[in-house]
N, C-alpha and C positions, 0 to 999 in steps of 0.2 A: 522417635518418633517418625514411622513411616507412614506418608500421606500414600492415600487413595491414588490422588492424583496430581501432578504437578504440569501450571500450568507457565511458558515462559512468553511472555507477550502482557501487555494490558491493554491494546486497541481493542473495537472492539469487536473482532473476533475472540479472543482468549478471555475477555471483558463477559463474554454472553454465554460462552464456554463454562466460568467460574457458576454464573447464575444457576447455569442448568443442575450441574454439579450439585452446587449449594443445596439448589432446594429438593436434592436428592439426599442431602445428609451424606454427602461424600464430605473427608475431610480433603482439605482442596488447601497447595497452595502455589497463590498465583505472582509472579514475580514479576518486576518491572523495572525501569529505570525511570518512567517520565515522561518519554522525549518522544513523543507521537510524532509522526512525517507528516500530517498534514496541522500542525499548531503555527505554521507561517500564514495560514488563510485566516479569513476575517471572520468567514461563516462554512459549515457542510450544509450540504443539499441533498436530497434524494431519501430524506430518511423518515417515516413516514412519524408523525406526531412530533418530529425532531427538525423539520424543513427552516434550514438558516440559523441554526445554531452554533453558535461557537465551539470551536472545540475543546477548548477549556471547561466550557459549561455543560459539552454534552459527557467530557469525563466525570463533571465533578457529578453530576446524575447518576451516571453508569455505577462510579467507586460507590454513591452513598445505597441504590439498589443494591449492588453485588454484597456489601459487607454488613446489609442488614441479617447475612445470614450467616450464624457464629461457626459454621466449621470451614468457613471460608478465610484464609489466611492470607493478606497483602504483607509483602517483604521486598521494599523496593532496594531493589539489587539487582548488579549485573550480572548475567550467569556468562562463563565463560567456555566450560567444555562439560561433554556429559560424557557418563559411562554407563554400558551395561553389566547392569549381574543377574545373578539367577534370579535376583527375587523382584525386577523391572528395573528400575535407574537412579543414577546418581549424578542430582546437579552440583555442579562445583562452578561458586561466585567470584568476585573478585577481591571479597574479604577472605577469600579461603574457608569461609563455610559450605558443608557441606548435605545435600537435602536428597532426601532419598523419596521415592515412589513408584508404585506398583506403574502405574502408566503414564504418560509423558504425551503433552499438547505443545506442539510446538506453533505458537501465532506470533514470529517476530518480527513480519512485515519484511518492507521493503525499504533499501535506501538508494537514493536517486543521483545518477552523475551526471553533471552537465553541462554540455559545450561549453569553452570558456569565451565568454562574453560578455566585455563589458558592462557592468549598470544592472546582470541578469538577478542577480540575488537581493539589490533592493528593491526589486521590483514583483519580485517572484512571490505568486501569493495576494497580490492586491491588484495587480493590471495585468501580471501575465502568469498564466497556469499549462497545467499540463492536460486536463480531464475535462474534454467537453459535454459530457453528462454531470459533470459534477458545478462548470461556472459558466455553460455557453448564455444561461438568460441571463444573467449578468453584462453578459457585452452582446446580447444579442444590436441588432442594426448600426455597429458601429465598424469604421475602418477597422480591421485585425491583420494581424500578421499570423503565418503559423511557419516554425521554424524545426525543421527537423530533417538527420542527415538518411534518414531510414525508408525503404520504399513503402512501409505503411503509411508515408506521408500523402498518398494518393485518397489514400480510402478516409483519413482523416479529414483531409479538404472537403470530399465530397460531404462526410455527415456535417463537418460546420456551416455549410448550405442552409443548415434549419436552424438557423440562426444570425447570416447576413449573409448579403450574396456580396459585401464590398469585401476580397480577401486578398491577400498577397502571402505567395509559398518561396517561401527561404531556403535553401539547401545547405547555406553555410561552407559552400564550397565543393561539395560533392554530386553527385549525378545518379539519384538514386530512380527518378523518374525516366522514362520511356518518352520517344517522342512524340509515340502516339501518345502516353499519357499526358503530355506536355499541349498537345496540340487539342484534348479534351477538355480540357482546365480554361486555355485561351478561349475557346468557346463562349465558355460562361460565364467571361470576362476578368477569366484570375492569370494573373503575371505568375511566375516562375522568376524565379532570380538565383541564379546559382554562384555568383560571390561568395564570399565568404563575411560573415557578420562581425564585424566592429565592435559595435557596442551597440545597447538601448539608453536610448535618452529620456529623461524626464525628472519628475521633482514630486516629494513626499508619494511615492509610491504608485504614481501615475503616469506609465510611457505615453511619449507625446513624439517620438521619433525613431527612426531603426538607422543605424550609418554602417554602410560597408565598407569593406577594406579599401577602395581608391576614393573614398570620401563622399561619396553620394547620401543621400540620404531621403529615407519618405515617411509621410506622417503615418502616423498606428497610432491608434486613443489604446489599445487590448491585443491581444495574441494566447497561442498556445506555442509550447517547448517543450520538443517531445527527449525525453532523457533517457540512457539508459539505467535500467535497474537491475539493483544486483540485491544479494541479501542479506540484508541490516545486520544478522547475527552472524561471523567469520567461521565459528564453532560449526558451522550447517555444511559447511564444504567437506566435512572430516565424518562426518555420519556417514555410514555406509548402506547407505539407503538409496533405493532407486531414484532417477529422476528423470523429470519432463524433457523435451528436447530442449526448451526456453532455458532451463536450469534450474526450475520447481523440482518442490519433493512432491513424487508422483503419488499420489492417492486412489482410493476408488470415491464411489460417491459416499460415502460416510466420512473420510477425514482418516482413513485405515493406510501406513504406509505399507512397505515391504518389510519391516522390522517389527514383531512380535510386540504388541503394546503401544508400541508409536505412532502418534497421531499427528496432523499438519491440518491448518487450518487458515482461512485468509489470504493475504498475499501470497503468503510462504511458500503455497502449494503450486500456484501458476505464475510466476514473475510477471506482475501485470499488475497493475492500481487497480483497485476495485472502490466500488461507493463502500458506505459503511455498514451500508443494508445488508449486502450481498457477506461482506466479511461476518457478520453477523450472524448468518444465516450458516455460515461454512462451522462458524465455531459451535451451532448450539447440536447440528448434526454429530459433530466430531464428541460432543461430551455425551450424547445418547448412547454413542456408539461406544464410550470409555465405561459407561453404567451397565448397558446390557455386558460386557465384559465383564467387569467387576461382578456382576450379579451373578451371571454364571458362575465361575470361580469361588465366590463365597459357598452357593449351592451345594455345589459336590465336596466342599473341603469342611464346611462345618457340621 
């Protein structure tokens, strides 16, 4: 069987793409490993009618809705490589199986690379996060820490003033801020600490202190840590398609890449985390673009 479209990735982008294609009665293979990046967090926010839903419940509802459409086939498997064919694409999974499709949507998402700081992983998703728009409300008016080695920390810190005025910026031994920027932050009562961060201290997921390399500590009850983001699917690097300056797959407004028949949606196309609702919208647009191409091809071939 040759599918009309294969979708690699079952996050909100891939699922919404599958929903649109299923409702168009197109045969779809939805391939996913069921390892969502947001699984560590207690709730997802900013998605109208689903604000505060747990990641597990969001996926349960989404799959229930998508799989109502009989032309959508969910394959729980890991994709390891993709080959271009004259007829479209061949997807290879970890079991050795091969799936052919006329069109392909990549919605594989990202993976975080965190700084090596003791205690981070036990607190991440509970009192330490990376997205202020996703979790800032829950930390409002608390004493927070911002840990980042990137110059974007200046913008992030200003953004966090929407939720709290009690902020400490830690650059973990790096110097991403200019003297002028540090002075501007200090004028708002925000201290910048450039010492390496040794550990996050806390219990049961609740941050209590940040310890530095010299042994000093500061009391904080939550915060934001800036990871580096890479594609979660290694095979993406081998695809011969145009990339953005940040390494994302370059697309037009409808999700089309530089390779005919290949589309990208969600975090895959911009290498930065987004809210679920934004990723879902890009999946919907990519799916509609796929349907338009398939319709034109079928109209002229049949």
